[in-house]
C-alpha positions as CSV (number, residue, x, y, z in Angstrom):
1,X,-1.2,73.2,-40.7
2,X,2.5,72.1,-40.5
3,X,4.3,72.1,-37.2
4,X,6.6,75.1,-36.6
5,X,10.3,74.2,-36.0
6,X,11.5,75.0,-32.5
7,X,14.1,77.5,-33.8
8,X,11.5,79.4,-35.9
9,X,9.1,79.5,-32.9
10,X,11.8,80.8,-30.6
11,X,12.8,83.5,-33.2
12,X,9.2,84.6,-33.6
13,X,8.8,84.9,-29.8
14,X,12.1,86.8,-29.3
15,X,11.2,89.2,-32.2
16,X,8.1,90.3,-30.1
17,X,10.0,91.0,-26.9
18,X,10.5,94.8,-26.5
19,X,13.8,96.4,-25.8
20,X,15.1,96.7,-22.3
21,X,13.6,99.5,-20.3
22,X,15.8,100.8,-17.4
23,X,14.8,102.0,-14.0
24,X,16.9,103.1,-11.1
25,X,16.6,101.3,-7.7
26,X,18.5,101.5,-4.4
27,X,21.3,98.9,-4.1
28,X,19.4,97.5,-1.1
29,X,16.5,96.6,-3.4
30,X,18.6,95.3,-6.3
31,X,19.0,91.6,-5.4
32,X,17.8,89.4,-8.2
33,X,17.6,92.2,-10.7
34,X,19.5,92.4,-14.0
35,X,21.8,95.4,-14.7
36,X,20.7,97.7,-17.6
37,X,23.8,99.9,-17.3
38,X,27.3,99.1,-16.1
39,X,28.6,99.7,-12.6
40,X,31.9,101.5,-12.8
41,X,34.4,102.5,-10.1
42,X,34.2,106.1,-8.9
43,X,37.2,105.7,-6.7
44,X,40.4,103.6,-6.3
45,X,40.1,100.5,-4.1
46,X,41.8,100.5,-1.8
47,X,41.9,104.3,-1.8
48,X,45.3,104.2,-0.2
49,X,48.2,101.7,0.3
50,X,46.7,99.5,3.0
51,X,48.0,96.7,5.2
52,X,47.0,93.2,4.5
53,X,47.5,92.0,8.1
54,X,48.3,93.0,11.6
55,X,52.0,93.7,12.2
56,X,54.5,96.4,11.7
57,X,55.0,98.9,8.8
58,X,58.6,99.7,8.0
59,X,61.2,100.3,5.3
60,X,62.5,96.9,4.1
61,X,66.1,98.1,3.8
62,X,66.2,99.2,7.5
63,X,65.4,95.7,8.9
64,X,68.1,93.8,7.0
65,X,70.4,91.6,9.1
66,X,68.1,91.5,12.1
67,X,68.4,95.1,12.9
68,X,66.0,96.5,15.7
69,X,63.6,99.3,14.7
70,X,62.1,101.9,17.0
71,X,58.3,101.8,17.1
72,X,57.1,105.4,16.8
73,X,53.3,105.1,16.6
74,X,50.3,103.2,15.4
75,X,48.1,103.0,12.3
76,X,44.7,101.4,12.5
77,X,41.6,101.3,10.2
78,X,39.9,104.7,10.2
79,X,42.8,106.3,12.1
80,X,46.1,106.3,10.1
81,X,49.5,107.3,11.4
82,X,50.2,111.0,10.8
83,X,53.6,111.8,9.7
84,X,56.4,110.1,7.7
85,X,58.4,107.1,8.7
86,X,62.1,107.8,9.0
87,X,65.2,105.6,8.9
88,X,65.3,102.9,11.5
89,X,61.6,103.4,12.5
90,X,58.5,101.2,12.4
91,X,54.8,101.7,13.0
92,X,52.4,99.2,14.7
93,X,49.7,98.6,12.0
94,X,46.5,96.7,11.7
95,X,44.7,95.0,8.8
96,X,43.1,97.6,6.5
97,X,44.9,100.5,8.0
98,X,46.8,103.0,5.7
99,X,50.5,102.2,5.3
100,X,52.4,105.3,6.7
101,X,54.3,107.5,4.3
102,X,57.8,106.3,3.9
103,X,57.0,102.7,4.6
104,X,57.2,100.1,1.9
105,X,56.6,96.8,3.7
106,X,54.4,95.2,6.4
107,X,55.7,92.3,8.5
108,X,53.1,90.2,10.4
109,X,53.1,90.3,14.1
110,X,53.8,86.5,14.4
111,X,57.2,87.2,12.8
112,X,58.0,90.1,15.1
113,X,59.7,90.2,18.6
114,X,58.8,93.3,20.6
115,X,61.1,94.6,23.3
116,X,59.7,97.8,24.7
117,X,59.9,100.4,21.9
118,X,62.0,98.2,19.8
119,X,61.0,95.5,17.4
120,X,63.0,92.8,15.6
121,X,61.9,90.3,12.9
122,X,62.4,86.6,12.7
123,X,61.7,86.1,9.0
124,X,63.4,87.4,5.9
125,X,62.2,90.9,4.9
126,X,60.6,91.2,1.4
127,X,60.0,94.7,0.1
128,X,56.3,95.3,-0.6
129,X,55.2,92.3,1.4
130,X,51.6,92.4,2.8
131,X,50.9,95.9,1.3
132,X,47.8,96.3,-0.8
133,X,48.7,99.0,-3.2
134,X,46.2,101.8,-4.0
135,X,43.9,100.7,-6.8
136,X,45.0,97.1,-6.5
137,X,41.4,95.9,-6.5
138,X,40.0,98.4,-9.0
139,X,40.8,101.9,-10.1
140,X,38.6,104.9,-11.1
141,X,36.7,104.3,-14.3
142,X,37.0,100.5,-14.3
143,X,33.8,98.7,-15.4
144,X,33.2,96.2,-12.6
145,X,29.7,94.9,-13.6
146,X,28.5,94.7,-17.2
147,X,24.9,95.2,-18.4
148,X,23.1,91.9,-18.4
149,X,24.6,90.8,-15.1
150,X,22.3,89.2,-12.6
151,X,22.8,90.9,-9.2
152,X,23.5,88.2,-6.6
153,X,25.3,88.5,-3.3
154,X,28.8,88.6,-4.8
155,X,27.8,91.2,-7.4
156,X,26.1,93.4,-4.9
157,X,29.2,93.3,-2.7
158,X,31.2,94.6,-5.7
159,X,28.7,97.3,-6.5
160,X,28.7,98.4,-2.8
161,X,32.5,98.5,-2.8
162,X,32.3,100.7,-5.9
163,X,30.1,103.1,-3.8
164,X,27.1,102.5,-6.0
165,X,24.1,103.6,-3.8
166,X,21.8,103.0,-6.7
167,X,21.9,100.8,-9.9
168,X,20.2,100.9,-13.2
169,X,18.3,97.7,-13.8
170,X,15.9,96.3,-16.4
171,X,12.2,96.8,-15.7
172,X,10.5,93.5,-15.0
173,X,7.3,92.5,-16.8
174,X,3.9,91.8,-15.2
175,X,2.6,88.3,-15.8
176,X,-1.0,86.9,-15.6
177,X,-1.7,83.2,-15.3
178,X,-5.0,81.5,-16.1
179,X,-5.7,77.8,-16.1
180,X,-8.7,76.5,-18.1
181,X,-10.8,73.3,-17.9
182,X,-14.0,72.1,-16.4
183,X,-12.2,69.2,-14.9
184,X,-9.9,71.3,-12.7
185,X,-10.1,72.0,-9.0
186,X,-7.7,74.0,-6.9
187,X,-5.1,72.1,-4.8
188,X,-6.5,71.1,-1.5
189,X,-10.1,70.7,-2.8
190,X,-12.1,67.5,-2.5
191,X,-12.1,65.6,-5.8
192,X,-15.5,65.0,-7.4
193,X,-16.2,62.5,-10.2
194,X,-14.1,63.2,-13.3
195,X,-12.1,65.9,-11.6
196,X,-8.3,66.5,-11.4
197,X,-6.2,68.8,-9.4
198,X,-4.9,71.9,-11.2
199,X,-1.1,71.8,-10.8
200,X,0.2,74.0,-13.7
201,X,-0.1,77.4,-12.0
202,X,1.5,76.1,-8.8
203,X,4.7,75.4,-10.8
204,X,4.5,78.3,-13.3
205,X,4.2,80.9,-10.6
206,X,7.6,80.2,-9.0
207,X,9.2,79.5,-12.3
208,X,8.3,82.9,-13.7
209,X,8.4,85.0,-10.6
210,X,12.2,85.7,-10.5
211,X,11.9,87.5,-13.9
212,X,8.7,89.4,-13.1
213,X,7.6,92.5,-11.2
214,X,4.5,90.5,-10.3
215,X,2.8,87.3,-11.3
216,X,-1.0,87.2,-10.7
217,X,-2.7,83.9,-10.6
218,X,-6.3,84.4,-12.0
219,X,-7.3,80.9,-11.0
220,X,-9.3,78.5,-13.2
221,X,-11.8,79.3,-16.0
222,X,-14.3,76.7,-17.1
223,X,-14.8,75.5,-20.6
224,X,-17.7,77.9,-21.1
225,X,-17.3,80.4,-24.0
226,X,-19.1,83.2,-22.3
227,X,-17.3,82.8,-18.9
228,X,-13.9,82.3,-20.6
229,X,-14.5,85.4,-22.8
230,X,-15.4,87.4,-19.7
231,X,-12.4,86.2,-17.7
232,X,-9.8,86.8,-20.6
233,X,-11.3,90.2,-21.5
234,X,-10.9,91.3,-17.9
235,X,-7.3,90.1,-17.7
236,X,-6.4,91.7,-21.1
237,X,-8.0,95.0,-20.0
238,X,-5.3,95.3,-17.3
239,X,-2.7,95.0,-20.0
240,X,-0.2,92.6,-18.4
241,X,3.1,92.3,-20.3
242,X,2.6,88.5,-20.5
243,X,-0.5,86.4,-20.3
244,X,0.1,82.7,-19.9
245,X,-2.9,80.3,-20.2
246,X,-2.8,76.5,-19.7
247,X,-5.2,74.1,-21.4
248,X,-7.7,74.6,-24.1
249,X,-5.2,75.7,-26.8
250,X,-5.8,72.8,-29.3
251,X,-8.7,72.6,-31.7
252,X,-10.9,70.1,-30.0
253,X,-14.6,70.7,-29.4
254,X,-13.9,71.9,-25.9
255,X,-10.6,73.7,-26.6
256,X,-12.0,77.3,-26.6
257,X,-9.0,79.4,-25.7
258,X,-7.6,80.0,-29.2
259,X,-11.0,81.1,-30.6
260,X,-11.8,83.3,-27.7
261,X,-8.4,85.0,-27.8
262,X,-8.9,85.7,-31.6
263,X,-12.3,87.2,-30.9
264,X,-10.7,89.5,-28.3
265,X,-8.2,90.8,-30.9
266,X,-5.2,88.6,-30.3
267,X,-3.0,88.1,-33.4
268,X,-1.6,84.5,-33.3
269,X,1.9,83.9,-34.6
270,X,1.6,80.2,-34.3
271,X,0.0,77.4,-32.3
272,X,1.7,74.1,-33.1
273,X,5.4,73.3,-32.5
274,X,7.5,70.4,-33.8
275,X,8.4,69.2,-30.3
276,X,7.5,66.8,-27.6
277,X,6.2,67.2,-25.1
278,X,4.3,70.4,-25.9
279,X,3.2,70.3,-29.5
280,X,0.0,72.5,-29.0
281,X,1.9,75.6,-27.9
282,X,0.2,78.8,-28.9
283,X,1.8,82.3,-29.1
284,X,0.4,85.7,-30.1
285,X,0.1,89.3,-29.2
286,X,-2.5,92.0,-28.4
287,X,-1.2,95.5,-27.9
288,X,1.8,95.3,-25.6
289,X,0.7,91.9,-24.2
290,X,2.5,88.7,-25.3
291,X,0.2,85.7,-25.0
292,X,1.4,82.1,-24.4
293,X,-1.1,79.4,-24.6
294,X,0.5,76.3,-23.0
295,X,-0.8,72.8,-23.2
296,X,-2.8,71.5,-20.3
297,X,-0.8,68.4,-19.5
298,X,1.6,69.4,-16.6
299,X,4.8,68.1,-18.1
300,X,4.1,69.8,-21.5
301,X,3.2,73.1,-19.7
302,X,6.4,73.1,-17.7
303,X,8.7,72.1,-20.6
304,X,7.3,74.7,-22.9
305,X,7.6,77.3,-20.2
306,X,11.3,76.4,-19.7
307,X,12.1,76.2,-23.4
308,X,10.2,79.3,-24.6
309,X,8.9,81.6,-21.9
310,X,12.1,81.6,-19.7
311,X,14.3,82.6,-22.7
312,X,11.8,85.3,-23.6
313,X,11.9,86.7,-20.1
314,X,15.7,86.7,-20.1
315,X,15.6,88.7,-23.3
316,X,13.1,91.1,-21.8
317,X,15.6,91.8,-19.0
318,X,18.6,91.9,-21.2
319,X,20.2,89.1,-19.1
320,X,23.4,87.5,-20.3
321,X,22.5,84.3,-22.2
322,X,23.6,81.1,-20.3
323,X,26.1,78.9,-22.0
324,X,24.9,75.7,-23.7
325,X,25.5,72.6,-21.5
326,X,27.0,69.6,-23.2
327,X,27.3,66.5,-21.0
328,X,28.0,62.8,-21.5
329,X,25.0,60.4,-21.2
330,X,25.0,58.2,-18.1
331,X,22.7,55.7,-20.0
332,X,21.7,55.3,-23.6
333,X,18.7,57.2,-25.2
334,X,16.2,55.5,-27.4
335,X,15.5,56.5,-31.0
336,X,13.5,59.7,-31.4
337,X,10.5,60.6,-33.7
338,X,10.3,63.4,-36.2
339,X,9.6,65.9,-33.3
340,X,12.4,67.3,-31.2
341,X,12.3,65.7,-27.8
342,X,13.0,67.6,-24.6
343,X,13.7,64.6,-22.4
344,X,13.5,64.7,-18.7
345,X,16.8,63.8,-17.1
346,X,18.8,63.9,-13.9
347,X,22.3,65.3,-13.4
348,X,24.5,62.7,-11.8
349,X,28.0,63.0,-10.5
350,X,30.4,60.1,-11.1
351,X,34.2,59.5,-10.7
352,X,34.4,60.5,-14.4
353,X,32.6,63.8,-13.8
354,X,29.0,65.1,-14.3
355,X,26.7,63.1,-16.5
356,X,23.1,63.3,-17.5
357,X,20.8,60.3,-16.9
358,X,17.7,60.1,-19.2
359,X,14.3,59.6,-17.6
360,X,12.6,57.3,-20.0
361,X,9.0,58.2,-19.0
362,X,7.5,60.1,-22.0
363,X,3.9,60.6,-20.8
364,X,3.2,64.4,-20.8
365,X,0.7,63.9,-17.9
366,X,3.2,61.9,-15.7
367,X,3.9,64.5,-13.0
368,X,5.9,62.3,-10.6
369,X,8.6,61.8,-13.2
370,X,9.4,65.5,-12.9
371,X,10.5,65.1,-9.3
372,X,13.8,63.6,-10.2
373,X,14.4,65.8,-13.2
374,X,16.8,68.7,-13.0
375,X,17.8,68.7,-16.7
376,X,16.2,68.5,-20.1
377,X,18.1,66.6,-22.8
378,X,17.6,68.1,-26.2
379,X,17.2,65.2,-28.5
380,X,17.2,66.2,-32.2
381,X,14.5,65.2,-34.7
382,X,14.8,61.6,-35.9
383,X,17.8,61.0,-33.7
384,X,18.7,57.3,-33.8
385,X,19.5,57.2,-30.1
386,X,22.9,57.7,-28.4
387,X,25.1,55.4,-26.5
388,X,26.2,56.0,-22.9
389,X,29.1,58.4,-22.9
390,X,27.9,60.3,-26.0
391,X,27.8,64.1,-25.5
392,X,24.4,65.7,-25.7
393,X,22.9,69.2,-25.3
394,X,21.1,69.7,-22.0
395,X,19.1,72.5,-20.4
396,X,19.2,73.0,-16.6
397,X,15.8,73.3,-15.1
398,X,16.8,75.4,-12.1
399,X,18.8,78.6,-12.2
400,X,18.1,82.0,-13.8
């Protein structure tokens, strides 16, 4: 069976992702969610001409040539001056307060000299200075946040300013994790002969959680057909939106996951990808559940999750696609094989700007090489290698 090209595998996965389903949540619970409908302004902001600082509101023409103005009142936030400013008059005003009718300028208090009820100004008067005009920030009907926007602190501030008590966001999928292998023991366990610590789920859970309603770790299943069948059947009976297994997806004598999934009614779209690390990636579907069978080696599992599952979850949420990074190499890359290489790399900052430094370790079981990695260099098939300074495509490991 030939290896499936990376682009074809990605297209097959995205074709299985369902359309965005919207749900309404309170703004206070919307952090980290993705908008399914725009947030538009229902009022002008500011809703009135407002002062940008503490000082005095006046008519610019009245204060020419150092003329003294009579202070007739005060305007403060939440309690504006009632009435209209007349010729030769000024109103003491504070930041955010409504500019009184008749006034067209605010002069800061540091440029004012107060003498009883009179005030003079020590700086040139500029009409309109320090006045935030009504609707200067946004006006009724303006779209402030588009569908696909990830709601972080700044976006939530804008939504609140627009008086959005609730927002329409994409429903997040449920995810089930299952590690497989007789050799695996949970982290923190004493190691027996021929055993290794299961590390994949520890990384996959936080990687997938920002996109998911919940991620349930179903632990470790042994390489026993009956036990594996029972465990997978129980998980699929709960109809998670995604099932992610690690290990056992190849075709060796002890690699049972693929056969068991088929017996349980899973339709496989593919199971081998023209990439490294991560060639034995499996993908299929049963009912509404998308099934990803990731390789058991930790680097392969994390790389395939970053390259395939994360984009699928972004599509599930309707999130705006991130821009492609193109960065200069901080050191040369070696020649590549016929498989696309997602090379571990580190983002470095130099006097010339940001660069990406290749990590030359290629062992898919070498977990410690992932510690320094914050990027994946995408090295094309049969690439002859690039010199330092050459621009390459890179995928950030962190971020949404």
